[in-house]
C-alpha positions in Angstrom: -15.3 -26.4 -15.0 -13.3 -26.8 -11.6 -11.3 -23.8 -11.4 -9.0 -25.1 -8.8 -7.3 -27.4 -11.6 -7.5 -25.3 -14.6 -6.5 -21.9 -15.9 -9.5 -20.2 -16.7 -9.8 -17.3 -19.0 -7.9 -16.1 -22.2 -5.0 -16.6 -23.9 -3.5 -14.5 -26.6 -4.3 -15.0 -30.1 -1.7 -15.8 -32.9 -3.1 -12.4 -34.1 -1.7 -10.5 -31.0 1.4 -12.9 -31.1 2.5 -11.4 -34.0 1.3 -7.9 -33.0 3.4 -8.5 -29.9 6.5 -9.4 -31.8 6.5 -6.3 -34.3 6.1 -3.9 -31.6 8.8 -5.3 -29.9 7.2 -5.9 -26.5 8.8 -8.1 -24.0 7.7 -10.0 -21.4 8.5 -8.9 -17.9 11.6 -9.2 -16.7 11.3 -12.2 -14.0 13.6 -11.0 -11.2 15.8 -13.8 -9.3 13.9 -13.4 -6.3 10.3 -12.5 -7.9 8.0 -15.2 -7.0 6.8 -16.6 -10.3 3.4 -17.8 -9.1 2.1 -14.0 -9.1 3.1 -12.1 -12.0 0.9 -9.2 -11.2 1.0 -6.4 -8.7 -2.1 -7.6 -6.5 -2.3 -9.3 -3.2 -5.5 -11.8 -3.4 -5.1 -14.2 -6.4 -7.3 -15.1 -9.5 -6.9 -18.3 -11.4 -7.4 -17.1 -15.0 -4.9 -16.6 -17.1 -3.8 -12.9 -17.8 -2.7 -10.4 -20.9 -0.1 -7.7 -19.9 -0.3 -4.9 -21.8 3.0 -3.6 -20.7 5.6 -2.5 -23.2 5.4 0.1 -26.1 2.5 2.5 -26.3 2.0 5.6 -28.1 2.5 8.8 -26.4 2.1 12.2 -26.4 2.2 15.0 -23.9 -0.5 17.4 -24.4 1.1 21.1 -23.5 -2.0 23.1 -23.5 -4.5 20.4 -22.4 -6.1 20.4 -25.8 -6.8 16.5 -26.4 -10.3 16.1 -25.0 -11.6 19.4 -26.8 -9.9 18.4 -30.1 -11.2 14.4 -29.6 -7.8 12.4 -29.4 -9.9 9.4 -28.2 -11.2 9.5 -31.8 -7.9 9.6 -33.2 -4.5 11.2 -32.9 -1.3 11.0 -34.7 1.1 10.3 -31.9 5.0 10.9 -32.2 6.3 9.2 -29.7 6.3 5.9 -28.0 6.9 5.0 -24.3 7.4 1.8 -21.8 4.3 1.2 -19.6 4.8 0.8 -16.8 7.2 4.2 -16.3 6.7 7.6 -14.8 5.4 10.2 -16.9 8.6 12.4 -16.0 11.0 9.4 -17.7 8.6 9.4 -20.6 8.9 13.1 -21.6 12.3 13.1 -21.2 12.6 10.0 -23.5 10.8 11.8 -26.1 13.2 15.2 -25.9 16.3 12.4 -25.9 17.3 13.4 -22.6 18.2 10.9 -19.9 17.1 12.2 -16.7 13.5 12.6 -15.5 11.9 16.0 -16.4 10.4 17.8 -14.2 7.3 20.1 -14.6 5.3 22.7 -13.3 1.6 23.4 -12.2 -0.1 20.8 -14.3 0.8 18.0 -16.8 -1.5 15.9 -19.2 -0.2 13.3 -21.2 -2.0 10.3 -23.5 -1.2 7.0 -24.0 -2.7 4.4 -26.8 -2.1 1.0 -28.1 -4.1 -1.7 -29.9 -4.6 -5.3 -28.5 -6.3 -8.3 -30.3 -9.4 -9.8 -29.0 -7.9 -12.6 -26.6 -9.6 -16.1 -27.8 -11.6 -17.3 -24.8 -11.7 -21.0 -23.4 -15.2 -20.5 -21.7 -18.9 -20.0 -22.3 -19.3 -16.2 -23.3 -22.3 -15.9 -21.7 -20.7 -16.8 -18.1 -17.7 -14.5 -18.5 -16.5 -11.0 -19.7 -13.3 -9.3 -20.3 -11.8 -6.9 -17.5 -9.2 -4.3 -17.7 -7.0 -3.3 -14.5 -4.4 -0.8 -13.9 -2.2 -1.9 -11.3 -1.5 2.0 -10.3 -2.1 5.0 -12.4 -3.1 8.7 -11.7 -3.4 11.1 -10.3 -6.4 11.6 -13.0 -7.3 8.7 -15.2 -9.5 8.5 -18.0 -9.7 5.6 -20.7 -11.4 5.0 -24.2 -12.0 1.6 -25.8 -12.5 2.2 -29.8 -13.2 6.3 -28.8 -16.0 5.3 -26.2 -15.5 6.1 -22.5 -14.9 3.4 -19.7 -16.4 3.6 -16.5 -14.6 1.8 -13.6 -16.7 -0.6 -11.9 -17.5 1.9 -8.9 -18.7 4.2 -11.9 -16.2 6.7 -12.1 -15.7 8.3 -15.6 -12.3 9.6 -14.0 -10.5 7.4 -11.9 -8.8 9.7 -9.3 -5.6 8.2 -7.0 -2.4 6.9 -7.9 -1.9 4.3 -5.4 -4.3 1.3 -5.7 -5.4 -0.4 -8.7 -8.8 -0.2 -10.5 -11.1 -1.9 -13.2 -12.9 -1.7 -16.1 -15.2 -4.4 -17.5 -15.2 -4.2 -21.1 -18.7 -3.9 -22.6 -19.2 -6.7 -25.5 -20.8 -4.4 -28.0 -17.5 -2.2 -27.7 -14.9 -5.0 -28.5 -14.1 -5.7 -32.2 -11.1 -8.5 -33.6 -8.6 -5.4 -32.9 -9.1 -3.0 -30.3 -7.8 0.6 -29.6 -7.1 1.3 -26.1 -6.4 5.1 -25.3 -5.8 6.6 -21.7 -5.4 10.7 -20.5 -3.4 10.9 -17.3 -3.3 14.5 -15.7 -2.0 15.6 -12.4 -1.3 19.0 -10.8 1.3 20.6 -8.2 -2.1 21.0 -6.3 -1.6 20.5 -2.6 -5.0 19.5 -2.0 -4.1 16.0 -3.4 -2.8 13.1 -1.6 1.0 13.6 -2.8 3.2 12.1 -0.3 6.7 13.5 -0.5 6.5 14.5 -4.0 6.6 18.1 -4.1 3.6 20.7 -4.4 3.2 24.2 -4.8 3.5 24.3 -1.1 6.6 22.1 -0.7 9.1 22.5 -3.4 11.5 19.9 -4.3 14.6 19.6 -2.3 15.9 18.3 1.3 13.1 15.8 2.3 10.7 17.2 -0.5 10.9 14.7 -3.9 10.4 15.0 -7.4 7.4 13.6 -8.8 7.0 10.3 -10.2 3.4 9.7 -11.6 1.1 8.3 -14.5 1.8 4.9 -15.9 3.9 3.7 -13.0 2.5 -0.3 -12.3 1.3 -2.8 -14.8 -1.8 -2.4 -17.1 -3.6 -6.2 -18.3 -6.3 -7.8 -19.4 -8.0 -11.0 -18.1 -11.4 -13.3 -18.4 -13.5 -12.7 -15.4 -16.8 -14.5 -14.6 -19.7 -11.9 -14.5 -21.0 -13.0 -11.2 -17.5 -13.4 -9.2 -15.6 -12.2 -5.7 -13.7 -9.5 -6.5 -9.9 -9.3 -5.8 -10.2 -8.1 -2.1 -10.5 -10.1 0.9 -10.6 -8.4 4.7 -9.4 -10.5 7.7 -9.8 -9.9 11.2 -8.9 -12.5 13.7 -10.2 -13.2 17.4 -7.4 -15.8 18.6 -8.6 -16.3 22.0 -11.8 -18.0 20.1 -9.8 -19.3 16.9 -12.5 -17.5 14.8 -11.6 -15.7 11.3 -14.2 -12.9 10.0 -13.6 -12.7 6.4 -15.2 -9.2 4.7 -15.8 -10.1 0.9 -16.7 -8.2 -1.8 -19.0 -9.8 -4.6 -19.7 -8.5 -8.0 -23.4 -9.7 -9.1 -24.6 -9.2 -13.1 -27.1 -12.2 -12.8 -29.3 -12.0 -9.4 -30.1 -15.3 -8.2 -29.5 -17.8 -5.3 -25.4 -18.2 -4.9 -23.6 -20.3 -2.6 -20.4 -18.8 -0.9 -18.1 -21.4 0.0 -15.0 -21.1 1.9 -12.1 -23.7 2.5 -8.7 -23.1 4.4 -5.2 -24.6 3.6 -2.2 -25.3 5.1 0.4 -23.0 3.6 2.6 -26.1 2.3 0.4 -27.7 0.1 -1.8 -27.4 -2.9 -3.6 -30.6 -2.7 -4.1 -31.6 1.2 -7.4 -31.4 2.6 -9.1 -28.5 3.8 -8.6 -27.6 7.7 -12.2 -26.3 7.4 -14.6 -25.7 5.0 -17.7 -23.4 5.4 -20.9 -22.7 2.9 -23.1 -19.8 3.1 -26.1 -19.7 0.8 -27.0 -16.1 -0.1 -29.8 -14.8 -2.4 -28.1 -11.8 -4.3 -29.5 -8.6 -6.1 -27.3 -7.3 -9.0 -24.7 -4.8 -8.4 -21.6 -4.9 -5.8 -21.9 -5.5 -2.2 -20.1 -6.4 0.9 -20.4 -9.7 2.8 -19.0 -10.4 6.3 -18.7 -14.3 7.3 -17.2 -16.2 10.1 -15.1 -19.3 10.4 -13.7 -21.3 13.4 -10.1 -22.6 12.9 -9.6 -25.1 16.0 -6.3 -25.9 16.4 -4.7 -22.9 14.2 -1.4 -21.2 14.7 -0.7 -17.6 15.3 1.2 -15.6 12.8 4.1 -14.0 14.4 7.4 -12.3 13.2 9.2 -15.0 15.0 6.5 -17.7 13.1 5.1 -16.1 10.6 2.3 -19.2 10.1 0.1 -18.3 6.9 -3.2 -20.2 5.8 -4.4 -20.4 2.2 -7.8 -19.2 1.5 -9.9 -20.4 -1.1 -13.3 -18.6 -1.6 -15.8 -19.9 -4.3 -19.1 -18.1 -5.3 -21.2 -20.8 -6.7 -24.3 -20.4 -8.8 -27.6 -22.5 -9.2 -26.1 -24.9 -11.8 -22.7 -25.4 -9.7 -20.7 -22.9 -11.6 -18.3 -21.8 -9.5 -15.8 -18.4 -9.5 -12.7 -18.8 -7.7 -10.2 -16.2 -5.7 -7.2 -17.6 -3.4 -5.2 -15.3 -0.6 -2.9 -15.9 2.3 -3.8 -15.1 5.6 -2.6 -15.3 9.0 -4.2 -15.1 12.5 -3.3 -12.3 14.9 -4.3 -9.8 17.3 -2.4 -6.6 18.1 -3.2 -4.1 21.1 -1.9 -1.3 22.7 -2.2 -2.1 26.4 -0.8 0.7 29.1 2.2 1.6 27.9 3.3 -1.6 25.8 1.7 -2.9 22.7 0.9 -6.5 22.5 0.9 -9.1 19.7 -1.1 -12.2 20.1 -1.7 -11.0 23.9 2.5 -11.1 24.4 4.4 -7.8 25.2 6.6 -7.0 22.1 9.2 -4.4 21.7 8.5 -2.5 18.3 12.6 -2.4 16.3 11.3 -0.4 13.3 13.0 1.4 10.3 11.4 4.1 8.5 11.1 3.2 4.5 10.9 5.3 1.7 11.0 3.5 -1.2 10.7 6.4 -3.8 11.6 4.9 -7.6 12.8 1.4 -6.0 11.8 -1.3 -8.6 9.7 -4.4 -7.5 13.0 -6.0 -7.2 14.9 -3.7 -5.5 12.2 -3.4 -2.7 12.5 -7.0 -2.4 16.0 -7.0 -1.8 15.3 -4.2 0.6 12.6 -6.1 2.8 15.0 -9.1 3.1 18.1 -6.6 4.4 15.5 -4.8 7.1 15.1 -8.4 8.3 18.8 -8.9 8.6 19.4 -5.6 10.2 17.1 -7.1 13.1 14.1 -5.2 12.4 10.9 -6.5 13.2 8.7 -3.4 11.7 8.8 -1.5 8.7 7.5 1.9 8.4 6.7 2.1 5.0 6.4 6.2 4.9 3.5 8.1 3.0 3.7 6.0 -0.3 1.9 3.2 -2.0 4.0 0.1 -3.2 3.2 -2.9 -5.0 1.0 -4.9 -3.3 3.3 -8.1 -3.8 5.7 -6.4 -1.2 3.2 -6.7 1.5 3.0 -10.6 0.9 6.3 -10.7 1.3 6.1 -9.2 4.5 4.1 -11.8 5.8 5.9 -14.4 4.8 9.5 -12.9 6.4 7.2 -12.0 9.4 8.0 -8.1 9.0 5.3 -6.0 11.0 4.2 -3.1 8.9 3.3 0.5 9.6 1.5 2.0 6.7 0.6 5.3 6.0 -1.9 7.2 3.8 0.0 9.7 1.4 -0.7 12.8 2.4 -1.9 16.1 1.0 0.0 18.9 1.4 -2.9 22.0 2.9 -5.5 21.7 4.9 -8.7 22.4 3.5 -12.5 20.7 3.3 -11.4 19.5 -0.4 -7.8 17.9 1.1 -9.8 16.4 3.9 -12.0 14.6 1.2 -9.4 13.4 -0.9 -7.7 12.1 2.0 -10.5 9.9 2.9 -11.0 8.8 -0.2 -7.3 7.8 -0.8 -7.5 5.8 2.9 -10.7 4.1 1.5 -8.9 2.9 -1.4 -6.0 1.8 -0.2 -7.6 0.1 3.1 -9.9 -1.9 0.6 -6.8 -3.6 -1.0 -5.0 -4.2 2.0 -7.0 -5.4 4.8 -5.9 -9.1 4.0 -2.4 -9.1 5.7 -1.3 -10.2 8.9 1.9 -8.1 8.9 -0.1 -4.9 8.4 -0.6 -3.4 12.2 -0.2 0.0 12.2 -1.7 2.9 10.3 -1.1 6.6 10.3 -3.4 9.4 8.7 -1.2 12.3 8.9 2.4 12.8 9.6 3.8 16.0 11.1 0.9 17.9 10.2 1.3 17.6 6.9 -1.9 18.1 5.3 -3.0 19.3 8.7 -0.9 22.3 9.0 -3.9 23.8 11.3 -4.2 21.1 13.4 -3.8 23.2 16.7 -5.9 25.9 15.7 -8.8 24.1 13.7 -11.3 22.2 15.2 -12.6 20.8 11.9 -9.7 19.3 11.1 -9.6 17.8 14.5 -12.8 16.7 14.3 -12.2 14.6 10.7 -8.9 13.3 12.2 -11.0 12.2 15.2 -14.2 10.9 13.0 -11.8 8.7 11.0 -9.9 7.2 13.9 -13.6 6.4 15.4 -14.2 4.8 11.8 -11.0 2.8 11.7 -11.3 1.5 15.1 -15.1 0.3 14.1 -14.4 -1.1 10.5 -11.1 -2.1 11.0 -10.3 -3.1 14.3 -7.1 -5.2 13.2 -5.1 -2.3 13.0 -3.5 0.3 15.9 -4.2 3.7 14.1 -1.8 7.0 14.7 -3.7 10.4 14.4 -1.0 12.6 13.2 2.4 11.2 13.8 5.2 13.0 15.4 3.6 15.4 17.5 0.0 17.1 17.7 -2.0 14.2 18.8 -5.5 14.8 19.4 -7.0 14.9 22.8 -11.2 14.7 23.0 -12.4 14.9 26.7 -9.1 14.2 27.9 -8.7 10.9 25.7 -6.0 10.7 23.2 -7.5 10.2 19.7 -4.5 7.9 18.9 -3.8 4.0 19.7 0.0 5.2 20.1 1.9 8.5 21.6 4.1 9.2 19.5 7.4 11.5 19.3 10.1 12.4 16.4 13.5 13.1 18.4 16.3 14.3 16.6 19.6 14.8 18.1 23.1 13.6 17.4 24.2 14.0 21.1 24.1 11.0 23.4 23.5 13.3 26.5 20.7 15.4 24.9 19.3 12.3 23.9 18.9 10.8 27.2 17.5 14.1 28.5 14.8 14.1 25.5 13.8 10.4 26.3 13.4 11.2 30.2 11.3 14.0 29.0 9.2 11.6 27.2 8.8 8.9 29.8 7.9 11.8 32.6 5.2 12.6 30.4 6.4 16.3 29.7 4.7 16.9 26.4 5.9 20.6 25.5 9.4 20.9 24.9 10.2 17.5 23.9 9.6 17.3 20.1 9.4 20.0 17.8 6.0 20.8 19.0 3.8 20.0 21.7 2.8 16.4 21.7 -0.7 17.0 22.3 -3.4 19.2 21.2 -7.0 19.7 21.9 -8.5 19.4 25.2 -5.9 18.8 28.3 -4.4 15.6 28.5 -2.3 14.2 31.2 0.0 11.1 30.0 0.1 8.7 33.3 1.3 5.5 31.0 -2.0 4.9 29.8 -1.1 4.7 26.4 2.2 3.1 24.4 5.2 5.8 23.7 7.2 5.4 20.8 9.9 7.4 19.3 8.5 7.0 16.0 11.4 8.7 14.1 15.3 9.3 15.5 18.7 9.1 14.2 19.4 11.3 10.8 22.7 10.4 11.3 23.5 11.1 7.5 24.5 14.5 7.7 28.0 15.5 8.9 27.5 19.2 9.3 24.0 18.1 11.1 26.4 16.7 13.8 25.9 13.1 12.8 28.9 10.5 12.4 31.4 10.6 9.9 31.4 6.8 8.5 29.5 3.9 8.8 31.4 2.5 11.9 30.9 5.8 13.9 27.4 5.5 12.7 26.9 1.9 14.0 28.8 2.7 17.4 25.8 6.0 17.8 23.1 3.9 17.0 24.2 0.8 19.8 24.2 3.5 22.1 20.7 5.3 21.3 19.2 1.9 21.0 20.4 1.1 24.5 18.8 4.0 25.7 15.7 3.4 24.4 15.5 -0.3 25.7 16.4 1.0 29.4 12.9 3.2 29.5 9.1 2.3 29.4 9.0 3.0 25.8 7.0 0.6 23.0 9.3 0.9 20.2 11.4 2.9 17.8 11.6 3.5 14.1 15.3 4.4 13.0 15.2 7.1 10.2 16.1 5.7 7.6 16.8 2.4 5.6 18.1 3.6 2.2 19.4 6.9 0.6 16.8 8.7 -1.4 17.2 12.3 -3.3 19.0 14.7 -0.9 18.5 12.2 2.2 21.7 10.5 2.6 21.1 8.6 6.0 20.3 5.3 4.6 21.8 1.6 6.2 21.2 -0.2 3.1 22.5 0.1 -0.7 19.1 1.3 -2.4 20.3 -0.8 -5.4 22.0 -4.0 -4.5 20.4 -4.4 -0.9 23.9 -4.9 1.2 24.0 -3.6 4.6 27.0 -0.6 5.1 26.3 -1.3 8.7 26.9 -4.7 10.9 23.9 -7.3 10.7 21.5 -7.4 13.8 22.2 -3.5 14.6 18.7 -2.8 15.1 17.5 -5.9 17.0 16.6 -5.4 20.6 18.0 -7.7 23.3 15.6 -9.1 26.2 13.1 -6.3 26.9 13.1 -4.9 30.4 11.3 -6.1 33.2 7.4 -4.6 33.5 7.0 -2.0 35.6 6.3 -2.1 39.4 
């Protein structure tokens, strides 16, 4: 079957359509600005049909955590319903008839259940299998099919994490004409788990810390996939000088044997044009899962940049000895990011990073889309997505708009051996699904010591961060990496273990602002930010690493000395930006894009996306001349 010209997979049976009508489920709302060609929260596309399991599920709170012992997965009388996707906090509120999310203490355990009819298949059964995917769910997720426990493709009985997708291959022998899917979700206030800015036992809600928003937070769907296939993850590293692109592919094989991986690259504009480049890679593959790196040459390819976000379409096929192919598609761009001396270079040209801090919180996908258009209108070329996981389609949008992204691992709230293990696991999950995008140029490992509070005194904490920095340099050279954003960067043998030297500088006073910036560019590492900028071995700044003021502003609090209205705020921002550009600084990140909970310093309406300040306010003029 030629997958290029067909919808491969499954369609809902008549029985399933009737069940949907009875249950009152509705198709997901198609927002006016949503791309209908990619209805699922994933960045890499598969050409098969899918069946969303969003909608009404049975729901129960397991107050005493009795469900596992009492066998709820074998059968349980659920008293409530909940709309998936949604947060545990909102589902508990709906069960009690309350309008606002319900906060929980210490631990929460909830169960969800629904039925689905076995979908009709339009492919030879021996070549295909049914796959169940959760766009994001957690922090701990267990799943049963008709009372049988499932394991993720990675072999997990319990999936940990709440920011990335994970999948289950549904065994044929477990499937019936009508099937029961049961999900148990558990979360705690444990400070050792990656929580971002959700409250914990260490940081309580209020100020910069937010109420939890956990559980069934993204769509869940069924799809028919090939037994032997490429998984929906593609890593891209480009060598722009030689017009080479390195693709990192993940192969899932059930039937060992001889295969060919065929890659074709097309222009973004047409689905029917001849490929710009084609390469075949014969492979003898064992059963299981493996990663494979391949390289293609793209003569004449244009580079991706904010001024010209040129994308190409990759069609990747895994072809068996009978000529049957399994296909995925992804958009990518060729670009190079580099920290050289005291500036950042994109595609070998110096660029000033006009950034803004973005905390999506509980924003919907449609609201996040509006935010990104608004941040572009503000004149930003960089968005720092602050210690949060977002719908993967947002990264695609940034690729299309030409917005550079700085992304971060949601931080744990304590520094222990276990918190470091959880932190690394979350990083690896995120990178595996996010390394396709040319827009993502910077990763932060930590922010302001959150989850690394002993960084200045504990050599084990510093060693973990140094090792992780080195791993990212070797495995993912397409990114710049910041060890601990804001202060307390790590020096080892006098070398900074961060590609950028960043500082968080907050003051509403223009004279104090000039003083802090002057101290920063002179290399005064103490007394500039709230804490020393560098820890570990002695480090001497001589403009050998780019300086970024990665948080500034906070002009939303009159009692902090901030502006009284939007007009005054805009004037203050202009003055502060002029001072930044007058110095050898590589970029800045204004804090922040929208209001969120108690933080009231946004420039964009969080619901409509309308600007509260003039368009172009955060854009810089021509960069200053290079130093000497």
